[in-house]
N, C-alpha and C positions, 0 to 999 in steps of 0.2 A: 531073317535067320537069328534065333536065338543065340546068346553067348555060350560059349562052352562052359559046363560048371562041374564042379566034383559032386561027389554024392552029398555033401554038406554044405551044398550051395556056396562054394566060395570059389573065386575066379581062378582059373589054371594060370592064366598067363600075367600074373602079377609081376614076374621078372622083367617084362618089358619096360615097366616104369623105372624099375631100379637100373637097367641099362641106359635107358636114356638120361636118366638123372646123372649117370657116371659119366656119358659121353658130354654132357653139358658142364656138369660142376668141375670135374678136373682141369679143362681148360681155364675156367674162370678162376679156381684157386692159384694156377699158376700166374696167370696176369696180375690177379689181386697181389700176390705176394712178391712177385718181381716190382709192381708198382710201389709198394711200400717200402721195398729194399731200396729203390732208386729215388726215393722222395727226398731225401736230404741233397741230392745234386741240386734241388730247384733253388737253394739258397747259397749256392756257390759265388755269386756277385753281390750278396745280401750286405749289409752294414752289420758291424761288430753287434750291435744291439738285436738286431733281428736273428742274427745267426744265433745267438746265445741262448734267444727266447725259442727258436725253433730247434736247437740241440736239446734244451731242457725238456721239451715235450715229445722228442722223438722215441725216447727210451719206452715211456708208457703207452704211446701209440703203437709203436711195434709190438709190444708185448700184446695189446688188445688185437691188433692183426693176426699174429701167429696164434693165438688161442682160438679165436673166431674160425680161421681157416682149419686147424684141427678140428674143430667141433662140426665143421661142413664135411671133412671126411669120415669122420666118426658116423655123421648122419648118413652118409652114403653107404657105409659099410653095415651100419643097422639095418638099412633099407633092404641089403642082400641077405643077410642073417632071417630077416623076418618073412621071406617070400614065400617060403613052404608052410609055415606054421600058422602066420596071420597075415594074409595077404592086404587088408586092409590098412594095417598098420605099415606094411612096406610100402604101400602106395603113397600114404601120408608122409612118410620119411623121405622117399623120393622126390617128392613134389617141394619138401622142405629144404632140401640140401642147397640148390641156387638160390634160394632166398636167404639161406644163412651165410653166403657168401655176400650177397648183396648188402646186407645188413651189416656186416663185420667192416666191408669198405667204407660204409656210411659212417661208422663208430671210429674207424682210423681217421677219415678225412676230418670228423669233429673234434676229436682229440689233439691231432696236430695242429700247431700254431703256424699256419702259413704264414710268410713274409707279405 
């Protein structure tokens, strides 16, 4: 059975990719943000030097986390915005959104100096 297409050979069901991306990305953003906000608690019982080192890197790491997670949310919104006019772009953005969250989490873990 061939896929349903519009007269200009664009897929009609590109919104499904945006929907699945939203269902996956929003909980990932929530967990990543919660993890980055609770990360300083890992150094509650650290020595003074370890605490100062982690505290010095937490500000930039949290900024990286917030900016990256905001970029992931913008990617999800952009995938919805392009669903009608540019379905291939919408699908690409929908697939990219969870990977933006994973990349942001990896960048946060790299920037933060763990004890």
